[in-house]
N, C-alpha and C positions, 0 to 999 in steps of 0.2 A: 724883686725880679724872680727869685726862685719860687716864691709863693705864687706869683702870677702864673708861671709855667705849670706848677703843680695843679692849680685850679683849672687851667685850660685843659690839661691832660685828663683830669678827672671828669670834666664835662664831656670831653670827646668819648671817653670810655663809657660813660652813662648813655650817651646818645647811641653808640654802637649796640650796647646791650639792649636798650629799649627798642631799637629798630629790629633787631633779631627776634626779640620776644614778641613784638607786634606781628611780625611776619609769620612766626610759628603759630600763634594763637589764631590769626586770621586763616591760615591754611587748615588748622584743625577744625575750627568751627564751621567753615564754609564747605569743605569737601566731605567731611564725615556725614553731615546732615544730608547733603545731596546724594551721597552714595547709599545711605540707609533708606532714603525715600525711593531711590531707584530700585534697590533690592526688594523693597516691600511691594512696589508696583509690579516688578517682574514676577514676584512670587504669586501675586494675585492673578496675573495674566496666565502664568503657567510656563514661563520661559525657563525656569530653573527648578531643580528638584529640591526636596526638603533639606538636604545637607548644606546647600549654599545660601539658604535664606539668612542665616545668622552671620555669614561671612560675606561682607560686601566685596564684590569683585572676585568671589570664589569661582572655582571651575565647576561646571556642571558634571555630575557623576562622581563627585568627591565623596569619600566616606568619612564619617566622624572619627576622630582620633581615638576615643575611648569606646571600645565595643563591649566592655565587660557588663555594662548595665547597672553598675553599682552607683549608689548615690554618694555625694561628697562625705556625709558622716560615716557611711560604711567604709569608704576608702580610707578615711582618717583612722577609724578603728583598726582596720587591717594593718596600716603602717605602724600604729602604736603597738599592736601585738607582735609584729615582726621585730621591732626594736626591743621589746621585752624578752622575746625568745633569744635574740642575739646576745643580749646582756646576760641572761641566765646561762647561756651556753659558755660565754667567755668566763664568767665567774666560776662555773663548774670546772672548766679546763684549768683555771688557776689553782683551784682547790686540789684537783687531782695532781697537778704538777708539784705543788708544795708537799703533798702527802708522799709522793714518790721520793722526794729529796731527803726527807727526814728518815733516819735509820730506825 
């Protein structure tokens, strides 16, 4: 009897998870394709500016988030250099502190 209820509850849980997954996948596949095609057709017609072509449902007149003009590899190199500088600064502070503490 216990095994029977365990099996039934497992089947119910699987049915709920499957139903939610099916709904989510259906919502993603259907709406994103229709939004992208709508955005592309609006861009060809000229109803939207260039900033909203890549953002389906974006507001006309929106500006891009990153205005620095740097490429992704350049941004990565900048972040790495900032981390190197911060690490070197912290190590130097530690060395200066230990030099002051020693008589």
